[in-house]
C-alpha positions in Angstrom: 4.7 39.2 34.8 3.1 37.9 31.7 4.3 35.4 28.9 4.0 34.8 25.5 2.7 32.0 24.4 2.8 30.8 20.8 1.4 27.8 18.9 2.4 26.1 16.4 2.1 23.1 14.6 2.7 19.4 16.2 5.9 18.1 15.3 4.4 14.1 16.2 1.3 13.8 13.9 2.0 16.5 12.1 -0.7 19.1 12.8 -3.7 16.3 11.5 -4.0 15.5 14.6 -3.9 11.8 14.5 -1.0 9.4 13.6 -1.2 6.0 11.2 0.3 2.9 12.6 1.6 0.8 9.9 2.9 -2.6 9.1 5.8 -3.6 7.4 4.3 -3.5 3.9 3.5 0.7 4.5 -0.9 -1.2 5.3 -2.5 0.6 7.9 -2.8 -1.2 10.4 -4.5 1.7 12.9 -5.6 5.4 13.3 -5.1 7.1 16.7 -5.4 10.7 17.9 -1.8 11.9 18.7 -1.4 12.1 22.6 0.9 15.2 22.1 -2.0 17.4 20.6 -5.1 15.7 22.3 -6.8 15.9 18.1 -6.5 19.8 18.1 -2.9 19.8 15.5 -1.4 22.7 17.5 1.0 22.8 20.6 1.1 25.1 22.9 4.6 26.5 24.0 6.5 29.5 25.7 9.2 30.1 23.3 11.2 32.1 26.3 12.3 28.3 27.0 11.8 26.4 24.1 
């Protein structure tokens, strides 16, 4: 049985591969690697189960 895997832009980091944490005034306090895509900017999923 084969699975149809699809790569899509990561929804959490919007395909950038990193996320920015900002303070109340909007200044970037820290940037870190996206925990969901591990910095690749894409996620692999099976559309049949999504």
